[in-house]
C-alpha distance (Angstrom), angle and dihedral (degrees) to the residues before:
residue distance angle dihedral
M1 . . .
A2 3.74 . .
H3 3.80 97.8 .
K4 3.79 126.7 75.9
Y5 3.79 122.9 -164.1
Y6 3.79 141.7 -162.8
Y7 3.78 121.5 -146.5
D8 3.80 131.8 -163.1
T9 3.81 118.5 -135.3
G10 3.80 92.0 -173.9
E11 3.80 89.7 -106.7
E12 3.79 100.4 53.2
K13 3.76 142.8 0.3
I14 3.80 112.3 -115.6
G15 3.76 128.5 -163.3
P16 2.82 170.6 -44.8
V17 3.81 93.3 -92.4
T18 3.77 129.8 158.3
G19 3.78 124.3 -106.0
N20 3.81 87.5 -110.8
E21 3.79 90.0 57.0
L22 3.82 89.9 51.5
V23 3.80 89.9 51.3
Q24 3.82 90.6 49.8
L25 3.82 92.5 46.5
R26 3.82 90.0 50.9
S27 3.81 93.3 47.5
S28 3.82 90.9 49.0
G29 3.83 90.7 51.3
R30 3.83 95.9 -118.2
I31 3.81 89.3 118.9
D32 3.80 132.4 14.8
N33 3.80 139.7 -159.6
K34 3.82 90.1 -81.0
T35 3.81 93.1 59.4
W36 3.80 111.3 113.1
V37 3.80 114.8 -119.4
R38 3.77 137.4 171.9
R39 3.77 133.4 -170.1
E40 3.77 115.8 -110.8
D41 3.81 91.0 -116.8
S42 3.83 93.4 49.7
S43 3.78 136.5 67.7
T44 3.83 94.0 -155.5
W45 3.79 116.9 105.5
R46 3.80 118.1 -154.8
P47 3.82 136.7 165.2
L48 3.79 114.0 -82.5
G49 3.81 88.9 -123.2
S50 3.81 90.3 65.1
T51 3.82 93.7 47.5
D52 3.80 116.7 98.8
L53 3.81 106.4 -124.9
R54 3.82 96.3 156.2
E55 3.79 93.2 121.0
E56 3.80 91.9 50.4
E57 3.82 92.6 44.0
E58 3.82 91.0 49.9
E59 3.81 91.1 49.6
E60 3.81 90.4 48.6
A61 3.82 92.3 49.7
N62 3.84 94.6 42.4
P63 3.80 108.7 22.8
S64 3.78 119.3 -166.9
L65 3.78 120.4 -111.5
W66 3.80 89.2 -108.6
K67 3.83 91.1 53.4
L68 3.82 91.2 50.0
L69 3.79 91.7 48.4
T70 3.81 94.6 48.0
R71 3.82 91.2 47.1
N72 3.79 93.7 51.6
M73 3.81 106.1 31.2
S74 3.77 135.2 58.2
T75 3.78 119.8 -118.2
G76 3.80 91.0 -110.3
N77 3.80 91.6 55.1
L78 3.82 91.3 47.2
V79 3.81 90.7 52.2
L80 3.81 91.1 47.1
M81 3.81 91.7 48.7
G82 3.81 90.5 48.9
A83 3.80 91.7 50.1
V84 3.81 91.3 49.6
A85 3.81 90.2 49.6
V86 3.81 91.8 50.7
V87 3.82 91.8 49.0
F88 3.81 90.5 47.7
V89 3.81 92.4 51.1
L90 3.80 91.2 47.4
L91 3.81 90.7 50.1
V92 3.79 92.3 49.3
L93 3.80 91.2 47.8
G94 3.80 90.4 47.2
V95 3.81 92.4 51.1
L96 3.80 91.5 45.7
S97 3.79 92.5 48.6
V98 3.81 89.8 56.5
A99 3.79 100.2 32.9
W100 3.82 102.0 41.1
P101 3.83 95.3 101.9
F102 3.81 91.0 52.5
I103 3.79 91.6 46.1
L104 3.82 90.1 49.5
V105 3.85 91.5 51.0
A106 3.82 90.8 47.5
I107 3.82 91.1 51.8
A108 3.81 91.1 47.7
V109 3.84 91.4 50.1
W110 3.79 91.0 47.4
L111 3.82 91.9 49.7
L112 3.83 90.7 48.1
A113 3.80 91.0 48.9
R114 3.81 90.1 51.9
A115 3.79 91.5 47.3
V116 3.82 92.7 51.1
R117 3.82 92.8 53.6
C-alpha cells in the first residue's frame, strides 16, 4: 500500500502504519471507527470511519499472489524460487527453439489423422 497512517489511542500517537495494519487493528477490536487517524502526508486528523480504506480492505480480502508469497516465504526462498522459474523458462525456450520443427510436424500429422477419421 502506498499510504501510511498515524492513529491516536488517546494516550499516544502511533505510526506510521500501513492501511492494511489499520484494517487488521480495526478487525481485531484494538481500534474502531471513532479512532482518530491521519495520513502520513497530511496534518488533518479524522475518525477512521470517515477515512477511505477501500483499497486496503480489498487487498486484505483478496491479497495478490505476491502478497501471499511475501507473507509466507522468506526472502531467500523467494529468490531461489525465482531463479528456478527463470531456469525452467530458459530450458523450455531452449527445447522449443530446437524442437519446434518436430513439434510442428507432429501437430500436422495429428491434424491429418483426425481429418482422415
